[in-house]
C-alpha positions in Angstrom: -35.8 -45.8 -59.3 -37.8 -48.1 -57.2 -38.5 -47.4 -53.5 -36.3 -50.4 -52.5 -33.4 -49.1 -54.7 -33.7 -45.6 -53.1 -33.6 -47.2 -49.7 -30.4 -49.1 -50.6 -28.8 -45.9 -51.8 -29.7 -44.0 -48.6 -28.4 -46.9 -46.5 -25.2 -46.9 -48.5 -24.8 -43.2 -48.0 -25.4 -43.5 -44.3 -22.9 -46.3 -44.0 -20.3 -44.3 -46.0 -20.8 -41.3 -43.6 -20.4 -43.5 -40.6 -17.2 -45.2 -41.9 -15.7 -41.8 -42.9 -16.6 -40.3 -39.5 -15.0 -43.3 -37.8 -11.7 -43.0 -39.7 -11.7 -39.2 -39.2 -12.1 -39.7 -35.5 -9.3 -42.2 -35.5 -7.0 -39.8 -37.4 -8.0 -36.9 -35.0 -7.4 -39.0 -32.0 -4.0 -40.1 -33.3 -3.0 -36.5 -34.1 -4.0 -35.4 -30.6 -2.1 -38.2 -29.1 1.1 -37.0 -30.9 0.6 -33.3 -30.3 1.8 -31.3 -27.3 1.1 -27.7 -26.3 4.0 -25.8 -24.6 3.5 -22.5 -22.8 6.4 -20.1 -23.2 7.0 -16.4 -22.6 6.4 -14.1 -25.6 8.8 -11.5 -26.9 12.1 -13.3 -27.1 13.2 -14.0 -30.7 16.1 -16.2 -29.4 13.8 -18.3 -27.2 11.4 -18.9 -30.1 14.3 -19.9 -32.3 15.4 -22.4 -29.7 11.9 -23.9 -29.4 11.5 -24.0 -33.2 14.7 -26.2 -33.2 13.2 -28.4 -30.5 9.9 -28.7 -32.4 11.8 -29.8 -35.5 13.7 -32.5 -33.5 10.5 -33.7 -31.9 8.8 -34.1 -35.2 11.7 -35.7 -37.0 12.8 -38.1 -34.2 9.5 -38.8 -32.4 6.7 -37.9 -34.7 5.6 -35.3 -32.0 3.9 -32.1 -33.1 4.8 -29.2 -30.8 2.4 -26.2 -30.6 3.0 -23.1 -28.6 0.9 -20.8 -26.4 2.7 -17.5 -25.6 2.2 -15.5 -22.4 3.2 -12.0 -21.5 3.1 -12.3 -17.7 5.0 -14.7 -15.4 1.7 -15.5 -13.5 0.0 -16.9 -16.6 1.9 -20.1 -17.7 1.4 -22.0 -14.4 -2.2 -21.0 -14.1 -2.8 -22.3 -17.7 -0.9 -25.5 -16.8 -3.0 -26.0 -13.6 -6.2 -25.7 -15.5 -4.9 -27.9 -18.4 -5.1 -25.3 -21.1 -1.6 -26.4 -22.0 0.3 -29.6 -21.5 3.7 -28.2 -20.2 5.4 -24.9 -19.8 9.0 -23.7 -19.9 9.9 -20.4 -18.2 10.7 -20.8 -14.5 13.3 -21.9 -12.0 12.9 -24.0 -8.8 12.3 -21.2 -6.2 9.7 -19.7 -8.5 7.8 -23.0 -8.8 8.1 -23.7 -5.0 6.5 -20.3 -4.2 3.8 -20.8 -6.8 2.8 -24.3 -5.6 2.8 -23.1 -2.0 0.6 -20.0 -2.8 -1.8 -21.7 -5.2 -1.9 -25.2 -3.8 -1.0 -26.6 -7.2 1.1 -29.8 -7.8 3.4 -28.7 -10.7 6.7 -30.5 -11.0 9.9 -30.2 -13.0 10.3 -32.9 -15.7 13.5 -31.8 -17.5 16.1 -29.1 -17.1 16.6 -26.7 -20.0 18.8 -23.6 -19.5 20.3 -21.4 -16.9 20.5 -17.6 -17.4 23.2 -16.0 -15.3 22.2 -12.7 -13.7 24.6 -9.9 -14.3 25.2 -6.4 -12.9 25.3 -3.8 -15.7 26.3 -0.1 -15.5 26.6 2.7 -17.9 28.5 4.8 -15.4 31.1 2.4 -14.0 33.3 -0.1 -15.9 34.2 -2.1 -12.9 32.1 -3.3 -9.9 34.7 -1.9 -7.5 34.4 1.5 -9.1 30.7 1.8 -8.3 30.4 5.1 -6.3 29.2 5.2 -2.8 25.5 6.2 -2.6 24.7 4.8 -6.0 21.2 3.6 -6.8 21.0 -0.1 -7.9 17.8 -1.4 -9.4 16.8 -5.0 -8.7 13.6 -6.9 -9.8 10.7 -6.4 -7.4 9.3 -10.0 -7.4 10.3 -12.0 -4.4 12.2 -14.7 -6.3 14.3 -12.5 -8.6 14.9 -9.9 -5.9 16.4 -12.5 -3.6 18.6 -13.8 -6.4 19.7 -10.2 -7.3 20.7 -9.5 -3.7 22.7 -12.6 -3.5 24.5 -11.5 -6.8 25.3 -8.2 -5.1 26.6 -10.1 -2.1 28.8 -12.2 -4.4 30.1 -9.0 -5.9 31.2 -7.8 -2.5 28.8 -4.9 -2.5 26.7 -5.9 0.5 26.2 -8.7 3.0 23.0 -10.6 3.8 21.9 -12.3 7.0 23.4 -15.8 7.3 21.2 -18.7 6.3 18.6 -16.5 4.7 16.9 -18.3 1.7 14.5 -15.7 0.3 16.3 -12.3 0.8 14.8 -8.8 0.5 16.0 -5.4 1.6 15.4 -6.3 5.2 18.0 -9.1 4.9 20.9 -6.7 4.3 23.1 -6.5 7.4 26.1 -4.6 5.9 26.0 -2.0 3.1 29.4 -0.3 3.3 28.9 1.8 0.1 25.4 2.9 1.3 23.9 1.7 -2.0 20.2 2.6 -2.5 18.4 -0.6 -3.6 15.5 0.3 -5.9 12.9 -2.3 -6.7 11.4 -2.2 -10.2 9.6 -4.7 -12.4 12.1 -7.3 -13.8 11.4 -6.2 -17.3 12.4 -2.6 -16.4 15.8 -3.2 -14.9 17.7 -2.9 -18.2 15.7 0.3 -19.1 16.6 1.8 -15.8 20.3 1.9 -16.6 20.2 5.5 -17.9 19.0 6.7 -14.6 20.8 4.7 -12.0 24.4 3.6 -11.0 23.8 0.0 -11.8 21.2 -2.7 -12.4 21.0 -6.4 -11.7 19.3 -7.8 -14.9 17.9 -11.3 -15.7 19.5 -12.9 -18.7 16.3 -13.0 -20.8 15.7 -9.2 -20.3 19.3 -8.4 -20.9 19.1 -10.2 -24.2 15.9 -8.5 -25.1 17.5 -5.1 -24.4 20.6 -6.1 -26.4 22.9 -5.6 -23.4 26.3 -7.1 -24.1 27.0 -9.7 -21.4 30.8 -9.2 -22.0 30.4 -5.6 -20.8 28.6 -6.5 -17.5 30.6 -5.4 -14.5 29.8 -8.6 -12.6 28.4 -12.1 -13.5 26.7 -14.4 -11.1 29.1 -17.2 -10.3 28.2 -20.9 -11.0 28.3 -23.1 -7.9 26.2 -25.7 -6.1 23.8 -22.9 -5.1 23.2 -22.2 -8.8 21.2 -25.4 -9.2 18.1 -23.7 -8.0 18.3 -21.1 -10.8 18.1 -23.7 -13.6 15.0 -23.4 -15.8 13.0 -26.5 -16.7 10.1 -27.9 -18.5 7.2 -28.3 -16.0 4.1 -30.4 -16.0 1.2 -31.3 -13.7 2.4 -34.0 -11.3 -0.2 -36.5 -12.5 0.9 -36.1 -16.1 4.7 -36.3 -15.5 4.9 -39.7 -17.1 2.9 -38.8 -20.2 4.9 -40.3 -23.2 4.5 -37.0 -25.1 6.2 -35.1 -22.3 9.0 -37.6 -22.2 9.5 -37.2 -25.9 9.6 -33.4 -25.6 12.2 -33.5 -22.9 14.4 -35.9 -25.0 13.9 -33.6 -28.0 15.0 -30.6 -25.9 18.1 -32.2 -24.3 20.0 -32.8 -27.5 23.3 -31.5 -29.0 21.2 -29.8 -31.7 19.4 -27.7 -29.0 22.7 -26.9 -27.2 24.1 -25.7 -30.5 21.1 -23.5 -31.2 21.2 -22.0 -27.7 24.9 -21.0 -28.2 24.1 -19.7 -31.7 21.2 -17.4 -30.8 22.0 -16.6 -27.1 25.8 -16.6 -26.8 26.6 -16.6 -23.1 23.2 -15.2 -22.0 21.8 -18.7 -21.8 23.7 -21.9 -21.1 22.4 -25.5 -21.6 21.8 -26.9 -18.1 20.9 -30.6 -18.5 24.5 -31.7 -18.3 25.8 -28.7 -16.4 28.7 -29.5 -14.0 28.5 -27.3 -10.9 31.3 -27.2 -8.3 
């Protein structure tokens, strides 16, 4: 082969590599444009089944590929969102986000409601909230957001009274405790496990489900009213990305009849679709 012919071959190979690289880049860019990473909490089989259903809808209806990053601690998903390790997350309610943004000076916003998980009071010793003995120990979550919510549940149950107009309640907010209940703060994930040792526990819906507690056997269920809006969970994004077409597609894929059906199938009354929830 002549020198000129070899040169033509090499030029052809170089051109081929450049063209293939260009189209590979185009394909990769297109795939990235239609892929979204969602941060969720690990450990809940029901939650994963719900999101698998959402991912299927997103792919079928919008050509959107949904990937997941799982976290084991409530402090992780917002930190990952703020540093753009993920595109959105879905695990929190409005008071939790407000506290996070205030503390960390982040600008995370809600972009679409998902579910609400009623808090319930459970007891292995009493079958009715009115039968809870005086002096009983009641465990509540120890983080500020969930402790406040739990105390309001106890107030709704008629077990204690909080200061008027208090928004974020803690033990110091109790102004009346006629049964002399002993409020014990534990990690939210431990409230269900504490039931063998205490008179009652106020348990978040996700942890009750993980512990296989029967919500029908709860001695009190958090009522739904206008105040409940703050406890709705949602998909969250960084404020500057809230109009990202991928995020809008994900929200649409979540807020469907198919998702509502899957939520009811895998969670029963532990979780309730919230995007069309009517509150009195």
